[in-house]
GUVEX-860502 format. One record per residue (C-alpha): residue number from 1; residue in three letters; chain; x, y, z. Coordinates in steps of 0.02 Angstrom, whole numbers, always signed. Layout:
// residues N
PASE    k    r  c    east   north      up
PASE  NUM  Ala  A       X       Y       Z
...
This chain:
// residues 343
PASE    k    r  c    east   north      up
PASE    1  Unk  A     +18     -25     -24
PASE    2  Unk  A    +144    +108     +28
PASE    3  Unk  A    +199    +108    -132
PASE    4  Unk  A     +33    +128    -189
PASE    5  Unk  A     +32    +299    -111
PASE    6  Unk  A    +190    +341    -171
PASE    7  Unk  A    +156    +317    -341
PASE    8  Unk  A      -8    +409    -340
PASE    9  Unk  A     +61    +585    -237
PASE   10  Unk  A    +210    +554    -327
PASE   11  Unk  A    +149    +512    -526
PASE   12  Unk  A     -24    +534    -547
PASE   13  Unk  A     -67    +725    -466
PASE   14  Unk  A     +33    +848    -536
PASE   15  Unk  A     -56    +978    -445
PASE   16  Unk  A    -216   +1001    -360
PASE   17  Unk  A    -320    +996    -515
PASE   18  Unk  A    -284    +807    -542
PASE   19  Unk  A    -361    +759    -391
PASE   20  Unk  A    -527    +665    -447
PASE   21  Unk  A    -645    +712    -302
PASE   22  Unk  A    -665    +833    -178
PASE   23  Unk  A    -590    +704     +10
PASE   24  Unk  A    -443    +804     -16
PASE   25  Unk  A    -493    +992     -15
PASE   26  Unk  A    -498   +1112    +119
PASE   27  Unk  A    -642   +1220     +82
PASE   28  Unk  A    -647   +1286    +285
PASE   29  Unk  A    -652   +1475    +309
PASE   30  Unk  A    -491   +1529    +331
PASE   31  Unk  A    -440   +1660    +468
PASE   32  Unk  A    -346   +1814    +422
PASE   33  Unk  A    -179   +1766    +513
PASE   34  Unk  A    -187   +1613    +406
PASE   35  Unk  A    -215   +1697    +240
PASE   36  Unk  A    -103   +1823    +262
PASE   37  Unk  A     +44   +1661    +307
PASE   38  Unk  A      -8   +1565    +143
PASE   39  Unk  A      -4   +1742     +40
PASE   40  Unk  A    +199   +1732     +72
PASE   41  Unk  A    +222   +1540     +37
PASE   42  Unk  A    +285   +1492    -136
PASE   43  Unk  A    +165   +1456    -279
PASE   44  Unk  A    +235   +1302    -333
PASE   45  Unk  A    +221   +1220    -159
PASE   46  Unk  A     +13   +1282    -135
PASE   47  Unk  A     -20   +1183    -322
PASE   48  Unk  A     +42   +1034    -211
PASE   49  Unk  A     -85   +1052     -88
PASE   50  Unk  A    -198    +886     -47
PASE   51  Unk  A    -253    +922    +135
PASE   52  Unk  A    -423    +922    +216
PASE   53  Unk  A    -410   +1014    +346
PASE   54  Unk  A    -352   +1179    +431
PASE   55  Unk  A    -220   +1118    +560
PASE   56  Unk  A    -162   +1277    +647
PASE   57  Unk  A    -212   +1252    +817
PASE   58  Unk  A    -179   +1408    +937
PASE   59  Unk  A     -36   +1491   +1038
PASE   60  Unk  A    +143   +1380    +947
PASE   61  Unk  A    +243   +1506    +962
PASE   62  Unk  A    +429   +1462    +987
PASE   63  Unk  A    +338   +1276    +974
PASE   64  Unk  A    +426   +1121    +893
PASE   65  Unk  A    +318   +1046    +808
PASE   66  Unk  A    +320    +885    +696
PASE   67  Unk  A    +208    +880    +532
PASE   68  Unk  A    +165    +716    +484
PASE   69  Unk  A    +141    +665    +291
PASE   70  Unk  A    +201    +845    +273
PASE   71  Unk  A    +192    +828     +65
PASE   72  Unk  A    +257    +985     -21
PASE   73  Unk  A    +246   +1059    +179
PASE   74  Unk  A    +127   +1203    +139
PASE   75  Unk  A     +72   +1170    +316
PASE   76  Unk  A    +268   +1188    +367
PASE   77  Unk  A    +271   +1356    +283
PASE   78  Unk  A    +120   +1405    +355
PASE   79  Unk  A    +155   +1356    +543
PASE   80  Unk  A    +340   +1402    +528
PASE   81  Unk  A    +289   +1571    +552
PASE   82  Unk  A    +181   +1544    +669
PASE   83  Unk  A    +291   +1468    +806
PASE   84  Unk  A    +428   +1590    +731
PASE   85  Unk  A    +618   +1590    +733
PASE   86  Unk  A    +611   +1534    +907
PASE   87  Unk  A    +513   +1393    +854
PASE   88  Unk  A    +548   +1256    +735
PASE   89  Unk  A    +452   +1118    +596
PASE   90  Unk  A    +521    +963    +552
PASE   91  Unk  A    +425    +886    +381
PASE   92  Unk  A    +423    +684    +357
PASE   93  Unk  A    +356    +634    +198
PASE   94  Unk  A    +374    +454     +96
PASE   95  Unk  A    +355    +531     -66
PASE   96  Unk  A    +514    +579    -160
PASE   97  Unk  A    +418    +683    -302
PASE   98  Unk  A    +332    +800    -150
PASE   99  Unk  A    +477    +803     -48
PASE  100  Unk  A    +603    +892    -175
PASE  101  Unk  A    +475   +1026    -203
PASE  102  Unk  A    +445   +1041     -15
PASE  103  Unk  A    +648   +1059      +3
PASE  104  Unk  A    +692   +1168    -168
PASE  105  Unk  A    +617   +1307     -70
PASE  106  Unk  A    +684   +1321    +105
PASE  107  Unk  A    +778   +1471     +64
PASE  108  Unk  A    +660   +1551     -33
PASE  109  Unk  A    +526   +1526    +122
PASE  110  Unk  A    +683   +1617    +262
PASE  111  Unk  A    +695   +1764    +145
PASE  112  Unk  A    +512   +1766    +139
PASE  113  Unk  A    +486   +1753    +316
PASE  114  Unk  A    +632   +1869    +351
PASE  115  Unk  A    +715   +1753    +485
PASE  116  Unk  A    +908   +1721    +478
PASE  117  Unk  A    +900   +1547    +489
PASE  118  Unk  A    +781   +1423    +415
PASE  119  Unk  A    +661   +1358    +551
PASE  120  Unk  A    +618   +1208    +440
PASE  121  Unk  A    +654   +1019    +394
PASE  122  Unk  A    +615    +897    +307
PASE  123  Unk  A    +646    +702    +308
PASE  124  Unk  A    +605    +567    +215
PASE  125  Unk  A    +525    +409    +317
PASE  126  Unk  A    +380    +321    +339
PASE  127  Unk  A    +272    +394    +477
PASE  128  Unk  A    +237    +204    +555
PASE  129  Unk  A    +431    +209    +591
PASE  130  Unk  A    +501    +372    +642
PASE  131  Unk  A    +658    +372    +795
PASE  132  Unk  A    +615    +433    +971
PASE  133  Unk  A    +594    +642   +1002
PASE  134  Unk  A    +494    +733   +1093
PASE  135  Unk  A    +381    +892   +1006
PASE  136  Unk  A    +239   +1020   +1063
PASE  137  Unk  A    +143    +966    +931
PASE  138  Unk  A     +93    +847    +774
PASE  139  Unk  A      -9    +900    +660
PASE  140  Unk  A     -81    +785    +504
PASE  141  Unk  A    -154    +843    +356
PASE  142  Unk  A    -259    +713    +270
PASE  143  Unk  A    -138    +573    +292
PASE  144  Unk  A    -185    +443    +407
PASE  145  Unk  A    -320    +370    +298
PASE  146  Unk  A    -179    +335    +187
PASE  147  Unk  A     -68    +228    +319
PASE  148  Unk  A     -78     +45    +328
PASE  149  Unk  A     -81     +27    +526
PASE  150  Unk  A    -161    +170    +576
PASE  151  Unk  A    -149     +99    +747
PASE  152  Unk  A     +32    +113    +751
PASE  153  Unk  A     +55    +306    +691
PASE  154  Unk  A     -66    +356    +826
PASE  155  Unk  A     +56    +258    +939
PASE  156  Unk  A    +213    +332    +859
PASE  157  Unk  A    +122    +486    +867
PASE  158  Unk  A     +99    +478   +1087
PASE  159  Unk  A    +278    +451   +1105
PASE  160  Unk  A    +354    +561   +1013
PASE  161  Unk  A    +244    +700   +1108
PASE  162  Unk  A    +308    +786   +1265
PASE  163  Unk  A    +168    +774   +1383
PASE  164  Unk  A     +40    +895   +1408
PASE  165  Unk  A     +80    +885   +1217
PASE  166  Unk  A     -64    +906   +1076
PASE  167  Unk  A     -91    +794    +900
PASE  168  Unk  A    -204    +924    +805
PASE  169  Unk  A    -270    +841    +628
PASE  170  Unk  A    -373    +830    +497
PASE  171  Unk  A    -417    +674    +397
PASE  172  Unk  A    -567    +564    +323
PASE  173  Unk  A    -683    +466    +420
PASE  174  Unk  A    -837    +339    +362
PASE  175  Unk  A    -991    +298    +424
PASE  176  Unk  A    -954    +129    +415
PASE  177  Unk  A    -809     +29    +388
PASE  178  Unk  A    -756      -3    +203
PASE  179  Unk  A    -756    -170    +135
PASE  180  Unk  A    -584    -263     +74
PASE  181  Unk  A    -626    -242    -104
PASE  182  Unk  A    -613     -50    -101
PASE  183  Unk  A    -463     -24      -8
PASE  184  Unk  A    -360    -119    -138
PASE  185  Unk  A    -434     +36    -266
PASE  186  Unk  A    -273    +137    -295
PASE  187  Unk  A    -386    +270    -329
PASE  188  Unk  A    -528    +275    -207
PASE  189  Unk  A    -363    +252     -95
PASE  190  Unk  A    -251    +383    -162
PASE  191  Unk  A    -417    +509    -151
PASE  192  Unk  A    -446    +460     +39
PASE  193  Unk  A    -581    +383     +36
PASE  194  Unk  A    -572    +174     +65
PASE  195  Unk  A    -413    +216    +162
PASE  196  Unk  A    -547    +317    +270
PASE  197  Unk  A    -577    +255    +480
PASE  198  Unk  A    -765    +205    +523
PASE  199  Unk  A    -756    +348    +633
PASE  200  Unk  A    -789    +240    +807
PASE  201  Unk  A    -625    +141    +751
PASE  202  Unk  A    -536    +271    +765
PASE  203  Unk  A    -600    +320    +942
PASE  204  Unk  A    -574    +154    +994
PASE  205  Unk  A    -394    +157    +939
PASE  206  Unk  A    -352    +322    +981
PASE  207  Unk  A    -390    +283   +1171
PASE  208  Unk  A    -288    +140   +1154
PASE  209  Unk  A    -151    +217   +1081
PASE  210  Unk  A    -172    +326   +1242
PASE  211  Unk  A    -273    +476   +1180
PASE  212  Unk  A    -386    +450   +1340
PASE  213  Unk  A    -508    +597   +1255
PASE  214  Unk  A    -531    +650   +1083
PASE  215  Unk  A    -604    +815   +1068
PASE  216  Unk  A    -701    +831    +883
PASE  217  Unk  A    -640   +1034    +831
PASE  218  Unk  A    -758   +1043    +661
PASE  219  Unk  A    -801    +904    +524
PASE  220  Unk  A    -889    +954    +366
PASE  221  Unk  A    -977    +806    +262
PASE  222  Unk  A    -877    +770     +96
PASE  223  Unk  A    -985    +750     -50
PASE  224  Unk  A    -955    +636    -216
PASE  225  Unk  A    -977    +703    -397
PASE  226  Unk  A    -879    +586    -501
PASE  227  Unk  A   -1017    +456    -513
PASE  228  Unk  A    -908    +296    -552
PASE  229  Unk  A    -799    +331    -370
PASE  230  Unk  A   -1008    +361    -316
PASE  231  Unk  A   -1049    +212    -384
PASE  232  Unk  A    -911    +102    -337
PASE  233  Unk  A    -953    +189    -145
PASE  234  Unk  A   -1126    +145    -124
PASE  235  Unk  A   -1215    +178     +16
PASE  236  Unk  A   -1060    +249    +116
PASE  237  Unk  A   -1029    +417    +162
PASE  238  Unk  A    -872    +518    +202
PASE  239  Unk  A    -828    +678    +351
PASE  240  Unk  A    -682    +776    +348
PASE  241  Unk  A    -672    +816    +534
PASE  242  Unk  A    -517    +886    +646
PASE  243  Unk  A    -481    +818    +795
PASE  244  Unk  A    -363    +889    +940
PASE  245  Unk  A    -306    +740   +1066
PASE  246  Unk  A    -182    +770   +1202
PASE  247  Unk  A     -46    +665   +1304
PASE  248  Unk  A    -136    +669   +1452
PASE  249  Unk  A    -117    +503   +1520
PASE  250  Unk  A    -220    +549   +1704
PASE  251  Unk  A    -358    +610   +1594
PASE  252  Unk  A    -539    +517   +1639
PASE  253  Unk  A    -621    +371   +1519
PASE  254  Unk  A    -778    +508   +1514
PASE  255  Unk  A    -800    +660   +1585
PASE  256  Unk  A    -828    +693   +1776
PASE  257  Unk  A    -902    +828   +1855
PASE  258  Unk  A    -774    +901   +2030
PASE  259  Unk  A    -869   +1054   +2019
PASE  260  Unk  A    -721   +1152   +1932
PASE  261  Unk  A    -720   +1327   +1833
PASE  262  Unk  A    -634   +1399   +1677
PASE  263  Unk  A    -635   +1599   +1626
PASE  264  Unk  A    -527   +1628   +1501
PASE  265  Unk  A    -410   +1808   +1491
PASE  266  Unk  A    -449   +1807   +1309
PASE  267  Unk  A    -277   +1844   +1282
PASE  268  Unk  A    -215   +1720   +1140
PASE  269  Unk  A    -167   +1798    +980
PASE  270  Unk  A    -320   +1794    +839
PASE  271  Unk  A    -428   +1739    +973
PASE  272  Unk  A    -476   +1874   +1068
PASE  273  Unk  A    -664   +1866   +1090
PASE  274  Unk  A    -669   +1670   +1120
PASE  275  Unk  A    -568   +1508   +1117
PASE  276  Unk  A    -603   +1353   +1033
PASE  277  Unk  A    -560   +1222   +1118
PASE  278  Unk  A    -663   +1083   +1025
PASE  279  Unk  A    -838   +1090    +937
PASE  280  Unk  A    -942   +1091   +1111
PASE  281  Unk  A    -825   +1198   +1205
PASE  282  Unk  A    -843   +1384   +1138
PASE  283  Unk  A    -778   +1482   +1284
PASE  284  Unk  A    -815   +1658   +1302
PASE  285  Unk  A    -673   +1779   +1361
PASE  286  Unk  A    -692   +1847   +1547
PASE  287  Unk  A    -827   +1713   +1572
PASE  288  Unk  A    -858   +1584   +1710
PASE  289  Unk  A    -869   +1437   +1614
PASE  290  Unk  A    -901   +1272   +1712
PASE  291  Unk  A    -807   +1096   +1639
PASE  292  Unk  A    -781    +916   +1671
PASE  293  Unk  A    -586    +882   +1748
PASE  294  Unk  A    -529    +841   +1561
PASE  295  Unk  A    -560    +980   +1508
PASE  296  Unk  A    -484   +1051   +1664
PASE  297  Unk  A    -325    +986   +1638
PASE  298  Unk  A    -321   +1019   +1422
PASE  299  Unk  A    -317   +1185   +1505
PASE  300  Unk  A    -212   +1173   +1637
PASE  301  Unk  A    -109   +1062   +1616
PASE  302  Unk  A     -38   +1094   +1433
PASE  303  Unk  A     +40   +1257   +1332
PASE  304  Unk  A    -147   +1363   +1355
PASE  305  Unk  A    -127   +1364   +1553
PASE  306  Unk  A     -68   +1549   +1552
PASE  307  Unk  A    -220   +1614   +1474
PASE  308  Unk  A    -347   +1537   +1587
PASE  309  Unk  A    -391   +1591   +1790
PASE  310  Unk  A    -437   +1405   +1882
PASE  311  Unk  A    -564   +1383   +1994
PASE  312  Unk  A    -581   +1233   +2097
PASE  313  Unk  A    -502   +1085   +2106
PASE  314  Unk  A    -507    +872   +2103
PASE  315  Unk  A    -563    +852   +2300
PASE  316  Unk  A    -733    +805   +2259
PASE  317  Unk  A    -821    +712   +2163
PASE  318  Unk  A    -990    +756   +2101
PASE  319  Unk  A   -1015    +606   +1963
PASE  320  Unk  A   -1022    +607   +1769
PASE  321  Unk  A   -1034    +791   +1699
PASE  322  Unk  A   -1190    +837   +1623
PASE  323  Unk  A   -1207    +879   +1437
PASE  324  Unk  A   -1073    +782   +1403
PASE  325  Unk  A   -1205    +653   +1317
PASE  326  Unk  A   -1174    +501   +1474
PASE  327  Unk  A   -1324    +480   +1586
PASE  328  Unk  A   -1370    +385   +1729
PASE  329  Unk  A   -1398    +212   +1673
PASE  330  Unk  A   -1526    +161   +1836
PASE  331  Unk  A   -1708    +172   +1852
PASE  332  Unk  A   -1721    +325   +1965
PASE  333  Unk  A   -1856    +221   +2066
PASE  334  Unk  A   -1948     +43   +2059
PASE  335  Unk  A   -2086     +60   +1928
PASE  336  Unk  A   -1975    +162   +1823
PASE  337  Unk  A   -1872      -5   +1843
PASE  338  Unk  A   -1981    -130   +1805
PASE  339  Unk  A   -2018     -39   +1629
PASE  340  Unk  A   -1873     -36   +1593
PASE  341  Unk  A   -1853    -160   +1413
PASE  342  Unk  A   -1679    -244   +1357
PASE  343  Unk  A   -1634    -210   +1203
């Protein structure tokens, strides 16, 4: 499968216009500072972009970032501007043609950014076999679906992250498991469709890798317009989604209520009015925001800590945190218990 992916992205696709579906495209409305950063990226690099989401989390100044499956380096060069000269971005990919383009423009971007030395480096390798190291943030943009061993990728990412570090990545997911004959189709696989994980399997694999509480940041439906591909995929539905996974081994397996809350101080650049931890946690600046123990740790034990005031601690447990989709499974009284039916 590695050779299929290398051939598709190194030989078949010459630019973004060669894609047969919109699975490997990004239609997210980009923030102004990202558009400004993209304006500094060389047009040849931009033309070889095959990502499906925006992988630029908040508070990156000075961070050491790893881009798994960096391709021609578009996201690396955007993030290089966000981490600044004190930070560093490493891009890893297995396709020679993509890496050649990424490396060709190192000096161009150093000069474009006004840096004394380049803060970007590109390496050839398989993302499942990276040497042990440490990173503040790991990103990936529509690549993990192309790996034949997705569980290994997530386990390696967990190992490579610093404690409190974050994996922030966009990928394609399916609403059911993909049949083996579709997985063997080189076009469907190269278009980031038949390698997509069933979303429930992704959550299971992520938790097994150590990422106890995956948080969905954004998602969109992928519409398959090409009739031949649509016919092959039959009733399977696909989605592009961005998740953030924290390396926080003390997280609870579910959202638990310890009576805690946070107040966002509004000081994160480009996020002065609100901070979006995930799709269900949009935290307004200056407002007391009740949180579960896991959300507390995601803010208090990561690079986000300086931007929040924390109320409460873990000294008293009040049960499951309401609003997280968890309800008491037991009957409230004897009559309800009698009426309950088994599925």
